[in-house]
C-alpha positions in Angstrom: 6.3 59.0 3.2 9.3 59.3 0.8 9.0 60.2 -2.8 11.4 58.6 -5.4 11.7 59.6 -9.0 12.3 56.5 -11.2 14.0 56.1 -14.6 13.6 53.2 -16.9 16.7 50.8 -17.2 18.8 51.3 -20.3 19.5 48.8 -23.0 23.1 48.1 -21.7 21.8 46.8 -18.4 19.4 44.4 -20.2 22.1 43.1 -22.5 24.3 42.4 -19.5 21.6 40.4 -17.8 21.0 38.3 -20.9 24.8 37.6 -21.2 24.9 36.3 -17.7 22.0 33.9 -18.2 23.6 32.5 -21.4 26.9 32.0 -19.7 25.7 30.3 -16.6 23.4 28.0 -18.6 26.4 26.3 -20.2 27.5 24.9 -16.8 26.4 21.3 -16.2 25.3 20.7 -12.6 23.8 18.0 -10.5 21.8 18.5 -7.3 21.2 16.2 -4.4 20.3 16.3 -0.7 22.8 16.1 2.2 21.9 15.9 5.9 23.5 18.7 8.0 23.7 19.3 11.7 21.8 22.2 13.2 23.4 25.7 13.3 22.9 25.7 17.1 24.3 23.1 19.3 21.2 21.3 20.5 23.0 18.1 21.4 21.1 16.2 24.1 18.0 18.4 24.0 14.9 16.5 23.3 12.3 18.3 25.5 11.7 21.9 24.8 9.3 24.5 26.4 8.5 27.3 24.0 8.1 30.5 26.1 6.1 33.5 25.0 8.1 36.0 23.0 9.0 39.3 24.8 9.5 42.8 23.4 12.7 44.8 23.7 11.9 47.4 21.0 14.4 50.1 20.2 11.5 52.5 19.6 8.5 52.8 21.8 5.1 52.8 20.1 2.9 55.8 20.9 -0.2 55.1 18.8 -2.8 52.5 19.6 -2.4 50.9 16.2 1.4 50.5 16.7 0.9 48.9 20.1 -1.7 46.6 18.6 0.7 45.5 15.9 3.4 44.9 18.5 1.1 42.7 20.7 -0.1 40.7 17.6 3.4 40.0 16.4 4.5 38.8 19.9 1.6 36.3 19.9 2.2 35.3 16.2 5.9 34.6 16.8 5.2 32.4 19.8 2.5 30.5 18.0 4.5 30.1 14.9 7.5 28.8 16.8 5.3 26.2 18.5 3.7 25.1 15.2 7.0 24.8 13.3 9.0 23.1 16.1 6.2 20.6 16.6 6.2 19.9 12.9 9.9 18.9 13.0 9.0 15.7 14.9 12.3 16.0 16.6 11.5 17.5 20.0 8.9 16.8 22.7 7.1 20.1 23.5 6.5 21.0 27.1 3.8 23.5 28.1 5.2 27.0 28.9 2.4 27.3 31.5 3.8 24.3 33.3 7.3 25.8 33.3 6.0 29.2 34.5 4.3 27.5 37.4 7.4 25.6 38.4 9.5 28.8 38.2 7.0 30.6 40.4 7.5 27.9 43.0 11.3 28.2 42.7 11.6 24.6 41.7 14.0 23.1 39.2 12.7 22.8 35.6 15.3 20.3 34.3 13.0 17.4 35.4 10.4 18.7 32.9 12.4 20.3 30.0 15.9 20.1 28.7 15.8 23.7 27.4 13.6 26.7 27.1 13.1 28.3 23.7 12.9 32.1 24.2 12.7 35.1 21.8 12.4 38.9 21.7 11.3 41.5 19.2 13.8 44.2 18.9 12.3 46.4 16.2 9.2 46.9 14.0 8.7 49.4 11.3 6.0 49.9 8.7 6.8 52.6 6.1 5.0 53.9 3.0 6.8 55.4 0.0 5.7 56.7 -3.4 7.5 56.6 -6.7 6.8 59.2 -9.5 6.9 57.7 -13.0 7.0 59.9 -16.0 5.0 58.5 -19.0 5.0 60.1 -22.5 1.9 59.7 -24.6 3.0 58.1 -27.9 0.4 60.0 -29.9 0.3 63.5 -28.3 3.7 63.6 -26.9 2.2 64.8 -23.6 4.0 63.9 -20.4 2.1 62.6 -17.5 3.1 61.7 -13.9 1.8 58.5 -12.3 2.3 57.5 -8.7 3.2 54.0 -7.4 2.8 53.4 -3.7 4.9 50.9 -1.8 4.5 49.7 1.8 7.4 47.9 3.4 7.1 46.2 6.8 10.3 45.2 8.6 10.7 43.2 11.9 13.9 42.4 13.8 13.8 39.7 16.4 15.9 37.0 17.9 15.6 33.6 19.6 17.8 31.4 21.7 17.8 28.3 24.0 18.5 28.3 27.7 19.7 24.8 28.8 17.8 23.8 31.9 20.4 22.0 34.1 23.1 24.7 33.9 21.5 27.8 32.4 23.8 27.8 29.4 22.6 30.2 26.7 22.6 28.7 23.2 22.4 31.5 20.7 20.9 34.0 20.2 20.1 33.9 16.5 19.2 37.4 15.2 16.7 37.7 12.3 15.4 40.5 10.1 12.3 39.8 8.0 10.7 42.1 5.5 7.8 42.2 3.0 6.6 44.8 0.5 3.4 45.5 -1.3 3.0 47.9 -4.2 -0.2 49.4 -5.7 -1.3 52.5 -7.7 -3.8 53.1 -5.0 -2.4 53.7 -1.5 -5.6 52.6 0.2 -5.4 49.2 -1.6 -2.0 48.4 0.0 -1.9 45.3 2.3 -2.1 46.1 6.0 1.3 46.3 7.8 0.4 43.4 10.2 -0.4 41.1 7.2 3.0 41.9 5.6 4.8 41.3 8.9 3.2 37.9 9.4 3.9 36.9 5.9 7.6 37.8 6.3 8.0 36.0 9.6 6.2 32.9 8.5 8.4 32.6 5.4 11.6 33.1 7.3 10.7 30.7 10.2 9.5 28.0 7.7 12.9 28.1 6.0 15.3 28.7 8.8 14.0 27.6 12.2 14.5 23.8 11.5 18.0 24.5 10.3 18.8 26.3 13.6 17.5 23.6 15.9 17.5 20.1 14.3 19.4 18.1 11.7 18.1 18.9 8.3 18.5 18.0 4.6 19.9 20.7 2.4 20.2 20.8 -1.4 23.8 20.6 -2.7 24.7 21.5 -6.2 27.9 20.3 -7.9 29.4 21.5 -11.2 30.5 18.7 -13.5 34.0 19.2 -14.9 34.5 19.4 -18.7 37.4 17.9 -20.5 39.4 20.4 -22.6 41.8 17.9 -24.1 42.2 17.6 -27.9 41.9 13.8 -27.6 38.7 13.2 -29.6 38.1 9.7 -28.2 38.5 10.9 -24.6 36.2 13.9 -25.2 33.6 11.6 -26.6 33.7 9.3 -23.7 33.4 12.2 -21.2 30.5 13.5 -23.3 28.7 10.2 -23.1 29.2 10.0 -19.3 27.8 13.5 -18.9 24.8 12.5 -21.0 24.1 9.7 -18.5 24.2 12.2 -15.6 21.7 14.4 -17.4 19.5 11.4 -17.8 19.9 10.7 -14.1 21.5 7.3 -14.9 24.0 7.8 -12.1 25.3 4.3 -11.8 26.0 4.1 -15.5 27.7 7.5 -15.4 29.8 6.3 -12.4 31.0 3.2 -14.3 31.8 5.4 -17.3 33.9 7.9 -15.3 35.7 5.2 -13.4 36.5 3.4 -16.7 37.9 6.7 -18.1 40.0 7.3 -15.0 41.4 3.8 -15.1 42.3 4.1 -18.7 43.5 7.7 -19.0 44.3 8.8 -15.4 42.0 11.8 -16.1 41.5 14.1 -13.2 38.2 15.5 -14.4 36.8 11.9 -14.6 38.0 11.2 -11.1 36.4 14.3 -9.7 33.1 13.8 -11.6 33.0 10.2 -10.4 33.4 11.4 -6.8 30.4 13.7 -7.4 28.3 10.8 -8.6 29.4 8.9 -5.5 28.0 11.8 -3.4 24.7 11.7 -5.3 24.4 8.0 -4.5 25.2 8.8 -0.8 28.5 6.9 -0.8 30.8 9.5 0.7 33.5 7.0 1.8 34.1 5.9 -1.8 34.2 9.6 -2.9 36.8 10.3 -0.3 38.9 7.3 -1.3 38.8 8.2 -5.0 39.7 11.9 -4.4 42.5 10.9 -2.0 43.9 8.6 -4.6 43.8 11.3 -7.3 45.3 14.0 -5.1 48.2 11.6 -4.0 48.7 10.7 -7.7 48.6 14.1 -9.3 48.6 16.7 -6.6 45.5 18.2 -8.4 44.3 21.3 -6.4 40.7 20.7 -7.4 40.9 17.2 -6.1 42.2 18.5 -2.8 39.5 21.1 -2.6 36.8 18.5 -3.2 38.4 16.1 -0.7 38.2 18.8 2.0 34.6 19.5 1.2 33.5 15.8 1.2 35.4 15.1 4.4 33.4 17.9 6.0 30.1 16.3 4.9 31.3 13.0 6.4 32.2 14.7 9.7 28.8 16.2 9.8 27.2 12.7 9.3 29.3 11.3 12.1 28.3 14.2 14.4 24.6 13.7 13.7 24.9 10.0 14.4 26.8 10.5 17.7 25.2 13.7 19.0 21.8 14.0 17.6 20.5 10.5 16.9 19.4 9.7 20.5 17.7 6.8 18.8 17.3 3.1 19.6 18.5 0.3 17.3 15.3 0.2 15.3 15.6 3.9 14.5 19.2 3.6 13.5 18.5 0.6 11.2 15.6 2.5 9.7 17.8 5.5 9.0 20.4 3.2 7.3 17.6 1.5 5.3 16.3 4.9 4.2 19.7 5.8 2.8 20.0 2.6 0.9 16.4 2.9 -0.5 17.2 6.5 -1.7 20.2 5.3 -3.6 18.1 3.0 -5.9 14.9 5.0 -6.4 14.1 5.9 -10.0 13.6 9.5 -11.1 10.4 11.1 -9.9 9.8 8.2 -7.5 6.4 8.0 -5.8 6.8 5.4 -3.1 4.3 3.1 -1.5 5.8 1.8 1.8 4.2 -1.6 2.6 4.2 -3.4 5.9 4.7 -6.9 4.6 5.5 -8.5 8.0 3.6 -11.7 8.9 5.2 -11.7 12.4 6.6 -8.9 14.5 3.9 -6.7 12.9 4.2 -3.9 15.5 8.0 -3.6 15.1 7.7 -3.6 11.3 5.0 -0.9 11.7 7.4 1.2 13.7 10.1 0.7 11.0 7.6 1.7 8.3 6.8 4.9 10.2 10.5 5.8 10.6 11.4 5.1 7.0 8.3 7.1 5.8 9.4 10.1 7.8 13.0 9.8 6.6 12.1 9.6 3.0 9.7 12.6 3.3 12.5 14.6 4.9 14.7 13.7 1.9 12.1 15.2 -0.4 10.9 11.9 -1.8 7.2 11.6 -2.6 5.4 9.0 -0.5 1.8 7.7 -1.1 -0.6 9.2 1.5 -1.4 6.8 4.3 -4.9 8.2 4.4 -5.6 6.9 1.0 -8.4 4.5 1.5 -7.4 2.1 -1.3 -3.9 2.0 0.2 -5.2 1.0 3.6 -7.4 -1.7 2.0 -4.5 -3.0 -0.1 -2.3 -3.2 3.0 -5.0 -5.2 4.9 -5.4 -7.6 1.9 -1.7 -8.0 1.6 -1.2 -8.8 5.3 -4.1 -11.3 5.2 -2.7 -13.1 2.1 0.9 -13.4 3.4 3.4 -13.9 0.6 2.2 -12.6 -2.7 3.8 -12.6 -6.2 5.6 -9.7 -7.8 2.8 -9.3 -10.3 0.3 -8.9 -7.4 2.5 -6.4 -5.7 2.9 -4.4 -8.8 -0.9 -4.4 -9.4 -1.5 -3.2 -5.9 1.1 -0.5 -6.2 -0.3 0.8 -9.5 -3.7 1.0 -7.9 -2.5 3.5 -5.2 -0.7 5.7 -7.8 2.9 4.6 -6.9 5.7 3.8 -9.3 7.9 2.1 -6.6 7.1 -0.3 -3.8 9.1 -0.5 -0.6 8.2 -3.7 1.3 9.2 -3.8 5.0 9.3 -6.9 7.2 11.0 -8.2 10.3 12.7 -11.6 10.2 14.4 -13.8 12.8 14.3 -13.6 16.6 16.6 -12.2 19.3 20.2 -11.4 18.1 19.2 -12.8 14.6 16.4 -10.3 14.2 16.8 -8.3 11.0 14.9 -5.6 9.1 14.0 -7.0 5.6 13.6 -4.4 2.9 12.8 -4.9 -0.8 12.4 -2.2 -3.4 10.4 -3.0 -6.6 10.2 -0.7 -9.7 6.6 -1.0 -10.7 7.0 0.4 -14.3 9.9 -1.9 -15.1 8.7 -4.8 -13.0 12.1 -5.4 -11.5 13.6 -5.6 -8.0 16.0 -2.7 -7.2 17.1 -3.6 -3.7 17.0 -6.7 -1.5 18.5 -6.4 2.0 20.9 -9.0 3.2 21.7 -10.5 6.6 24.5 -8.2 7.5 24.6 -6.3 10.8 23.6 -3.1 8.9 20.0 -4.5 9.0 20.2 -5.7 12.6 17.3 -4.8 15.0 
């Protein structure tokens, strides 16, 4: 156990921290989600067998307690990987027992799994330390020493994929997870195994999906300010910024485009491109930034252009390498993106199967769109809600219903937005029909057309 003497921070350090907070709070930002490809190249892998984690510790454990912690963490890592990969709804899981039996018989495993997920623990440590704090009694002036105990648990591990048909190693990804607990009583500190499990669970929850499957990540953009002395221009830029802060993105976009057309203002062009990104229209963002860079040679426009191009390349890679989907799934993915663009702030969506015919296909589209919206961080009304199920049944029995009836049903299940899904036409003319209704305003936000984007 190590002993550390601690001093209280001075006033200068506190003043610096406050100054940083005040400075950064002046920057106007906007945050939105962008789909990214996984960190590991899992192209073509849909069936995974999660093998038990192995140990390859740098230090050998001598005590029974240490060996117990080691065995528990091997099991915990294996079980956590199964739980979290299954929750991705991206891979089909194959039993590791089945793979082990096939390997014992010297048979090929690629008929059963596309890849094996394997991992190793390389180091575990649980250390206690104590900090001496000197306290001065305000009345007597007497100095006292108090002790504060800290237990820190650290685990180092890695995981990787082995592709079945050629044995290619994908990875490994090395991880270090740690967790601390502090208490005035050493006996009240959390057990080391509990700290290790908490650390690993938090890390895998955050990072495993990003390593293996396409994921949505929050992107933050800084809105450019206008430093010109032109009062009229500054006022227009201020009004556009106010629309962004109010999440009125389409109005903000119109304002910035109007400013750019009138003044040729670079900041307005870059801000408009950011709003295009928020709305998911990366092609328009690139076109606008390209025009501005060619016109003015603005370095910021070039920097933004490179960044947005990278996002678009990522989208193309996901579509070509990771979709592995049929036409219905692709159309549902497109529909999900279009729905997201028009949803109001703090949307709570009720997804309704409104198909009179092709009910099974419409149901599959509903399931895909529901999953996509949840991945995007959008709140969706729970399917298990009894009133929701009853409303869906009533709706399907009634056939076409009025907007007022739809709005009444949506309000009853706690939604503020209705997404109605149906399938129309037959054969090559079959299309996914999507309608989005704002319950609070009583207006239609989106009505799909008959273009090939909605083809099934």
